[in-house]
C-alpha positions, 0 to 999 in steps of 0.5 A: 144670829140673823143678818144679811147683806144684799148687793144688786149688780148693774144689769146689762142695759138701761132698760133692764135697770129702769124697771125698778129693783125689788128688794128680794128676800133671801136666806143668809146663804142665798135662796128663793127671791121674794119680797124684801125682808125675811120672806113668808112671815105673817102680816103684823096687826099694826101696819106702820112703817117709819123711814129715816131718809138721808135727806128730809123733804124741805117742802111738799111742793113737787113743782117748786122742788121738782128736782129734789129727790128728797121731796119727790120720794114721799110726795109720789105716794100722795100725788100722781103723774099722767104717765109712769115709767115702766121698764123701757116704756111708759104705763098709763096712770092719770092718763088712760091713753095718749097719742101723737097725731102729728110730730108736734102734737101730744094728746093725753086722755084722762082716766075717767075713774081717777079721783082726788082723795077728797072725791073730786075727779081729776080733770084735764084742767088739773093736769093743764094747771099742774104742767103750766105751774111747773113751767111758770116756776122755771128753775132747773126743770125749765129746759125740759119744756123749752119746746112746748108752745101750748098747754090746753085742756081741750075738754074736761078729759083731754089735755093737748100740748103742742111743740115748736118741733118734734119732742122725743122726750115728751113722755119722760117729761110728763112722768115728772109732773105731779097733778094737783087741784087746779082750783087750790094750787095757788094757795100756800096752805094747799102745799102744807098738806096737798090733796092728791090722787095717790094711795096715801094722804098727808096726815101731818107735816112738821117741817124739819121733823116729821111727815106722816101719811095715812092710807087713802081708803078711797083710792081710785086705783086697782090696789090699796097698800097694806100699810095703814101709816107711812112716816118719814122722820128727820134724823140728820146724823147717820149714826143716830139713824143707825141707832134708831134702826137698831132699837126699832125706833125706825124700820128703814133708813137710807143715806148710808156711808161706806164706813157704816156698812160693816156695822149694819152688816153685823146687826141681828135682824137687819138687812143692808142693801145696795141697788144700782141707781141713776145717781152719781157724784159730780164736781162742777167748775164755774166756767164764768170765773177765772181761772176756770174760764180756761179748759186747760185749768179744768183739765189739770184739776182732773188729771191731779186727782187719782179718781180710781183710788179715791173711789175705792178707798172712800166708797168701796162697793157703793160706787164705780168709777164714772165713764161719762157725765151721766151714769152707765145705766142711763139711756144715752150714756157712752163709755168714755176714756178716763182721765189719767192720774198724772200730776206732772201733766196737771202742772204743765197744763197749769203753766200753759194756762199762766198758773205755774205756781198754782192759784187759790180757790174754793169748793162748796158742798151741802152739809146734808151730804154728810161724811161722804161729801166731806171725805170726797171734798177733802180727798180732792183738796189734798190732791190739788195741793200737790200741784200748787192749788190751795182750796178753801173748803166751804160746807154750807147749810143746805138752803144756803148752798142751794141759793148760792148754787142757783146764783153761781156764787161759787168757784167749784161745786160738789154734789150728788145728782140723780137722772130721775127719768133714766134718760140723758135728756134729763141731765144733759139737756136740762143742765148743760144748755147755754140757757140753763147757765148752771155752771157758767159754761156755754158751747153752741156746738153742744147746744145744737147736739142736745136740741137735736137729740131732744127733738128726735123721735128716733131713739138710736139717733138720740143715743148717738147725739147724747154720746157726742154731747157727753164727749164734749162735756168730758173733753172740755172738763166742764166738771169732774165726774168721779163715780156712779153711785148705788142706792143704799138702805138698811131695814128691819127683816120684818119689812117686806116689799120695798121697791127701789127705783133707780131714779130715786123714787123708792116706793113703799106702796107694797110694803108689808110689816110681818110678825 
């Protein structure tokens, strides 16, 4: 019998975690680290990996869906960015180098060897058009570019951006911009099978069904993947994904609930993995709607919930109780005093706010969150009932949920989120500014702190400012922040070389299928 479980614990600092964590092989009793899987097996003749993600990509446009991990995960194999996160710094990718000649100017020099999969060179105009398109689309990414004044291809190989004030987060932000072909990006047809510069090309995309990528044998970079084909298949139900993994229909699955862990741990030839991540759960209150305009009501709702017990009961080793509005491995995350579980205090706060008998409201979440979201929502709803608050549960189809979320058409909203860059600005400076208006909360003092942090080039100063900002969000109970999550996956022992990035960008470029 062969089955293994691997648990990666949080490292001492965000820089160490941000390097990405390789799923290292080990024997059942521990041993040498290597690639994921059984370790040392001969490569199989057929190099095809089939992945069933927890959420299937709704589209292939990383500008339109820039904050959707389900879209970015696959598309990163097809399209590339100017710079890539590399440990606690950044590595060249489509930009071979960059410079910051003055506090408000950034210059990126394009790699002269970089080409798209059709053989055309990647130019500064392609980069400019990609950044501009992402800015023009707006959405939840728009605040990251708020200080950018001009985006210009100053020549074929040089991209220059100027800002209204210093922007200490520029490289983080540019690591999110996937570069497409300037001449084609305005066409909807282009985004059905985008031509990129990455290690794979889009062979077939059937929405809601399957995405098949084929190795780009003309890849401009130093190394080619071993995989011939990388397929993402849509299996919405977790139980069905587990069944497909057990029969060999798929090789790897993600989005695993705590209740499924024992079953996966007991499967022959299957490795179950938990990896530290920049992912967390949050519950926002719509602060523009009564009764959540009153911070005492929001605080009461938090005090009414036994977070520690809920996290332990529902998520086991897959989560830890949150200590900030962003996960602990993220740069800028402080360790804040937790809200006490105190239903009596919750009732007192409600009475002070004018709701001695409680009130009725609703809670929405996406049904794509599966059993984990449903169970967490129900635990909250049951706790709130004890203080006289009646909550209507609203599990919505994902597209409806997204539309309602963006239009503030909700009372309370439960969701998972990932700090893709590992930097607090991605979440705090993107979602909590007044101009973002993501949850009806606006605090000029918070805006000032976040804008100062964004502008600073001193990382110690930025960390202190984010700590102050996080304290305001926490004390004002803009939401309830129950837990930091691990990334979970299960895969065949024949799969080696999967690299899990804490920011949600799982790479399959180094995977080898063994005999």
